[in-house]
C-alpha positions as CSV (number, residue, x, y, z in Angstrom):
1,M,0.0,0.0,0.0
2,H,1.3,3.4,-0.9
3,A,1.7,6.0,1.9
4,D,1.4,9.7,1.6
5,P,4.2,12.0,2.9
6,S,2.7,12.0,6.4
7,G,3.2,8.3,6.7
8,I,-0.5,7.6,7.2
9,T,-2.0,5.0,5.0
10,N,-5.5,3.7,4.8
11,D,-4.7,0.9,7.2
12,R,-2.6,2.7,9.7
13,A,-3.5,5.5,12.1
14,R,-1.6,7.4,14.7
15,V,-2.9,8.0,18.2
16,T,-3.1,11.8,18.6
17,A,-4.8,12.0,22.0
18,I,-6.3,9.9,24.8
19,E,-9.2,11.7,26.5
20,D,-12.5,10.9,28.3
21,G,-12.1,7.1,27.9
22,H,-11.4,7.4,24.1
23,V,-8.4,7.4,21.9
24,V,-8.3,9.9,19.0
25,L,-6.7,8.6,15.8
26,A,-5.5,10.4,12.7
27,T,-6.6,8.2,9.8
28,G,-6.0,8.3,6.1
29,P,-4.2,10.9,4.0
30,S,-6.5,13.6,5.2
31,Q,-5.7,12.6,8.9
32,M,-9.5,12.5,9.6
33,P,-10.0,12.1,13.4
34,V,-11.7,9.0,14.6
35,R,-12.6,8.3,18.3
36,L,-12.6,4.8,19.6
37,P,-13.2,3.5,23.2
38,V,-9.9,2.8,25.1
39,E,-11.0,-0.8,25.6
40,D,-11.0,-1.3,21.8
41,V,-7.2,-0.7,21.5
42,P,-4.3,-2.9,22.6
43,D,-2.8,-2.5,26.0
44,G,0.3,-0.2,25.8
45,T,-1.4,2.2,23.3
46,E,-0.3,5.8,24.0
47,V,-0.1,9.1,22.2
48,G,2.2,8.5,19.2
49,T,1.4,4.8,18.8
50,W,0.6,3.7,15.3
51,L,-2.3,1.2,15.0
52,V,-3.1,-1.2,12.2
53,L,-6.8,-0.9,11.3
54,E,-9.5,-2.6,9.3
55,L,-11.1,0.6,7.9
56,Q,-13.8,-1.3,6.0
57,L,-15.8,-1.7,9.2
58,T,-17.7,1.0,11.1
59,P,-16.3,1.7,13.6
60,P,-12.8,0.6,12.4
61,L,-11.5,-2.6,14.0
62,V,-8.0,-2.3,15.6
63,L,-5.9,-5.3,14.5
64,G,-2.8,-4.4,16.5
65,I,0.1,-2.0,17.1
66,D,2.5,-1.3,14.2
67,E,5.6,-1.7,16.4
68,E,8.1,-0.7,13.7
69,L,6.3,2.4,12.6
70,S,5.6,3.4,16.3
71,A,9.3,3.1,17.1
72,T,10.5,5.1,14.1
73,R,7.8,7.7,13.9
74,R,6.9,8.2,17.6
75,D,7.1,12.0,17.4
76,G,5.4,12.3,14.0
């Protein structure tokens, strides 16, 4: 899958905030925000974590943490 310059692809999203029992994700090339309940994301998810998503479902299904992308792009 081709990534745009931000590094966000259609199946990856970066956690931008954790608030009020929800994680806020930047998804897709437009970085559209998506809120998911904290219990729907893997343990260890924090701001800056990159998640692997199945975006064909509503709400998106979190498949796991992209450990490599999270380690290399933690600040981005």
